[in-house]
Backbone bond lengths (Angstrom), bond angles and torsions (degrees), N, CA, C in turn:
res aa  C-N    CA-C-N  psi(-1)  N-CA   C-N-CA  omega(-1)  CA-C   N-CA-C  phi
1 M - - - 1.442 - - 1.516 108.35 -
2 L 1.319 115.72 141.42 1.454 122.67 176.87 1.527 107.84 -122.19
3 I 1.307 116.93 125.73 1.458 122.16 -179.79 1.523 108.16 -122.59
4 V 1.334 116.17 134.66 1.462 120.63 175.16 1.525 108.69 -125.75
5 N 1.306 115.91 151.84 1.456 122.09 173.92 1.527 106.27 -99.26
6 A 1.330 117.36 115.23 1.465 121.42 -177.06 1.525 111.56 -57.10
7 N 1.328 117.92 -30.85 1.464 120.82 179.48 1.519 112.07 -67.95
8 A 1.338 117.27 -22.20 1.460 121.42 -178.96 1.530 112.56 -88.49
9 I 1.333 117.39 -8.41 1.464 121.82 -179.04 1.527 109.08 -87.16
10 Q 1.326 116.31 130.16 1.456 120.48 176.28 1.527 109.26 -74.93
11 P 1.327 118.50 134.83 1.462 120.53 178.12 1.529 111.55 -68.28
12 E 1.328 115.07 151.69 1.455 120.75 174.98 1.519 108.95 -72.66
13 D 1.308 116.47 158.67 1.459 121.94 -178.59 1.530 109.40 -80.46
14 R 1.326 115.72 86.84 1.465 123.13 177.97 1.521 107.79 -125.13
15 P 1.321 117.76 115.75 1.470 119.89 -178.78 1.524 112.81 -57.53
16 G 1.324 116.35 128.46 1.452 121.80 172.10 1.508 116.78 87.57
17 V 1.336 119.56 -15.30 1.464 121.53 -178.12 1.526 109.94 -132.46
18 T 1.325 115.62 163.68 1.460 121.15 174.25 1.524 107.48 -110.55
19 L 1.323 116.81 106.99 1.462 123.04 -177.47 1.524 109.15 -113.48
20 K 1.332 115.84 123.76 1.460 120.91 178.56 1.518 109.70 -125.39
21 T 1.326 116.06 124.80 1.457 121.44 172.62 1.515 106.58 -92.15
22 L 1.324 116.47 119.05 1.466 121.10 -175.30 1.522 112.41 -91.70
23 F 1.319 116.38 -39.38 1.468 121.48 178.43 1.521 108.55 -137.56
24 T 1.336 116.80 145.25 1.460 121.10 177.08 1.517 109.85 -119.64
25 E 1.316 114.74 162.69 1.465 120.82 179.18 1.529 111.84 -61.98
26 N 1.318 117.63 -20.97 1.463 121.67 -177.70 1.532 113.45 -79.24
27 Q 1.323 117.42 -6.31 1.460 119.52 -176.54 1.521 113.73 -82.38
28 V 1.323 117.27 -12.39 1.471 121.12 175.83 1.523 108.79 -134.13
29 E 1.301 116.01 151.96 1.455 120.69 178.82 1.530 110.09 -62.45
30 N 1.318 116.23 132.11 1.467 123.41 -178.34 1.528 112.71 59.12
31 G 1.315 117.03 29.49 1.458 120.80 -179.82 1.522 112.04 -63.18
32 K 1.309 115.95 147.32 1.454 121.52 -178.92 1.527 112.91 -127.51
33 A 1.335 118.25 -0.08 1.460 120.00 -174.17 1.530 111.90 -126.49
34 T 1.331 114.59 144.81 1.455 123.90 170.58 1.523 106.00 -122.56
35 F 1.347 116.80 136.05 1.455 121.62 -168.40 1.514 109.60 -132.48
36 G 1.323 116.64 138.61 1.450 118.65 178.80 1.514 113.39 -165.68
37 V 1.325 114.10 -168.51 1.458 121.95 -178.40 1.523 107.96 -139.54
38 V 1.325 115.66 145.74 1.462 120.44 175.71 1.522 108.34 -132.96
39 V 1.327 115.66 138.86 1.456 122.37 174.67 1.525 106.77 -112.90
40 V 1.323 115.58 121.76 1.464 122.07 -177.15 1.526 107.91 -112.41
41 P 1.333 117.72 110.18 1.469 119.63 -179.92 1.532 111.21 -74.07
42 P 1.323 116.92 163.31 1.463 120.08 176.61 1.530 111.16 -53.28
43 G 1.331 115.86 134.69 1.457 121.18 178.41 1.509 115.48 87.54
44 A 1.334 117.99 -6.89 1.468 120.89 -178.24 1.527 110.55 -89.90
45 R 1.327 115.22 150.82 1.459 123.08 -178.64 1.519 109.40 -133.44
46 I 1.344 115.94 143.43 1.467 122.47 175.90 1.526 107.95 -126.55
47 P 1.317 121.22 122.42 1.464 125.39 -13.53 1.530 110.44 -68.17
48 L 1.325 115.97 174.94 1.464 119.64 -177.40 1.526 111.79 -56.69
49 S 1.332 117.07 -34.30 1.469 121.47 176.10 1.528 108.34 -151.73
50 G 1.306 115.96 159.63 1.455 120.45 177.49 1.520 112.83 72.31
51 L 1.334 114.83 -152.47 1.455 123.11 -178.00 1.519 110.15 -121.78
52 G 1.325 116.53 151.56 1.455 121.57 175.34 1.516 109.25 -120.69
53 S 1.309 117.06 158.60 1.471 121.46 174.99 1.517 108.55 -154.12
54 H 1.335 115.64 167.31 1.461 121.28 177.43 1.515 109.41 -150.86
55 E 1.328 114.94 168.87 1.461 121.07 -174.12 1.522 113.72 -82.54
56 Q 1.325 118.17 -4.61 1.458 122.38 -178.80 1.530 110.20 -107.97
57 D 1.343 116.08 157.48 1.455 121.10 168.92 1.526 107.22 -71.00
58 E 1.334 117.37 138.75 1.469 121.14 179.25 1.526 109.67 -112.60
59 Y 1.316 115.16 120.38 1.464 122.36 174.39 1.518 106.22 -107.74
60 S 1.338 117.19 135.01 1.461 119.06 178.47 1.518 110.77 -146.88
61 I 1.334 114.44 157.24 1.460 121.18 175.29 1.519 108.06 -138.08
62 V 1.319 115.65 134.35 1.462 120.89 177.11 1.527 107.39 -80.82
63 V 1.312 115.81 122.44 1.459 121.92 -178.86 1.529 110.79 -92.45
64 K 1.336 115.89 -33.81 1.465 120.83 -175.94 1.524 108.81 -150.80
65 G 1.324 116.95 140.61 1.452 121.59 174.60 1.518 113.51 84.43
66 T 1.326 114.68 -162.79 1.463 122.09 178.04 1.519 109.23 -135.94
67 I 1.335 114.95 159.76 1.469 120.37 178.62 1.517 108.64 -151.08
68 L 1.310 116.02 147.10 1.458 121.95 173.63 1.519 106.13 -99.77
69 A 1.318 117.22 121.24 1.460 122.15 -178.32 1.516 108.82 -117.83
70 G 1.325 115.90 148.73 1.447 118.26 -178.48 1.511 113.42 -145.19
71 T 1.325 113.46 155.78 1.457 123.37 173.04 1.524 106.12 -131.59
72 E 1.311 117.08 -177.38 1.461 120.11 176.43 1.530 110.92 -65.81
73 E 1.333 117.19 -17.12 1.467 121.68 -178.26 1.527 113.36 -88.52
74 G 1.331 119.03 -19.73 1.454 119.91 -179.22 1.509 113.25 160.73
75 E 1.344 114.86 -176.27 1.461 122.59 178.96 1.515 109.87 -111.47
76 Y 1.341 115.55 149.04 1.461 121.97 -176.70 1.518 108.69 -138.09
77 R 1.328 117.83 134.64 1.460 122.76 175.46 1.526 107.26 -93.85
78 M 1.318 116.89 127.30 1.460 121.81 177.10 1.519 109.27 -119.15
79 S 1.333 116.23 139.61 1.460 123.51 178.76 1.516 109.35 -125.77
80 A 1.332 116.30 173.04 1.465 121.47 178.86 1.524 110.25 -48.24
81 N 1.319 115.25 134.07 1.467 126.52 -179.72 1.521 114.04 79.51
82 D 1.338 119.11 1.64 1.462 121.30 171.88 1.523 108.58 -85.03
83 A 1.324 115.99 140.84 1.466 121.97 179.59 1.518 109.21 -121.64
84 S 1.328 116.08 154.76 1.462 120.27 178.91 1.518 110.77 -139.18
85 L 1.324 114.44 159.01 1.463 123.30 172.57 1.516 106.43 -129.44
86 I 1.316 116.47 121.00 1.461 122.12 175.34 1.526 106.21 -111.50
87 P 1.336 117.85 112.21 1.463 120.02 -178.26 1.534 112.14 -62.09
88 A 1.308 116.02 151.38 1.460 122.16 177.76 1.521 110.01 -50.87
89 G 1.327 116.12 135.25 1.454 121.76 176.71 1.520 115.30 85.66
90 E 1.335 118.66 -10.59 1.467 120.27 -179.03 1.535 109.71 -79.19
91 A 1.324 116.10 121.64 1.463 121.57 -179.58 1.529 109.39 -69.62
92 H 1.346 116.37 138.34 1.457 120.28 -176.18 1.521 111.54 -155.87
93 W 1.339 115.92 168.46 1.460 124.20 177.17 1.519 108.58 -151.06
94 A 1.339 116.43 167.17 1.466 122.09 175.47 1.524 108.48 -145.52
95 Y 1.341 116.11 141.73 1.460 122.00 -178.70 1.522 109.35 -139.82
96 N 1.325 116.29 128.82 1.457 120.38 177.17 1.519 108.43 -90.32
97 D 1.346 115.29 99.44 1.464 120.16 178.29 1.520 111.24 -97.21
98 G 1.327 116.97 12.17 1.460 122.00 179.84 1.510 112.34 -91.11
99 S 1.332 115.07 -169.94 1.462 120.87 -177.21 1.523 113.26 -107.91
100 E 1.351 117.47 0.95 1.470 120.50 177.54 1.520 110.11 -132.67
101 E 1.332 115.53 161.65 1.466 120.28 177.60 1.513 110.39 -58.63
102 C 1.316 115.48 147.93 1.454 121.67 173.32 1.529 107.40 -113.73
103 E 1.318 116.92 126.05 1.457 121.99 179.18 1.522 108.80 -111.04
104 I 1.324 115.53 127.81 1.459 122.26 -176.42 1.525 109.50 -127.77
105 V 1.311 116.29 132.24 1.460 122.73 171.03 1.522 107.01 -97.63
106 W 1.317 118.06 130.77 1.454 122.06 -175.27 1.538 111.62 -132.02
107 V 1.332 114.29 153.40 1.457 121.59 176.04 1.532 107.52 -137.18
108 L 1.328 117.40 128.30 1.460 122.89 172.69 1.529 106.73 -102.12
109 V 1.332 116.91 126.59 1.460 121.59 -176.05 1.522 110.47 -123.71
110 K 1.343 116.02 122.52 1.455 120.84 174.85 1.511 109.39 -68.84
111 R 1.310 116.09 143.82 1.471 120.39 176.97 1.492 110.95 -79.04
């Protein structure tokens, strides 16, 4: 078993948000998942402009707050306890248009 304290992890250098990768696929043999948490303050957007994508499926759950998320197909409002699946390669973005921080737990899974 491997246990980490999220408070002890240094955030990645991402303007406007606090992104922490807690576990990576390299920590176990034949690993396929990377797991972390992101805190998005009011007014922050990921990515800063345009759309982002990655080669893994992204599973996420909003733990606190709300966020407006979008793909080329439309926009979606997510609140605490809402979960999403963004298939690998699907371009997407997220923007906190609320008045409180939004905390999201995410997992990237290789197919």
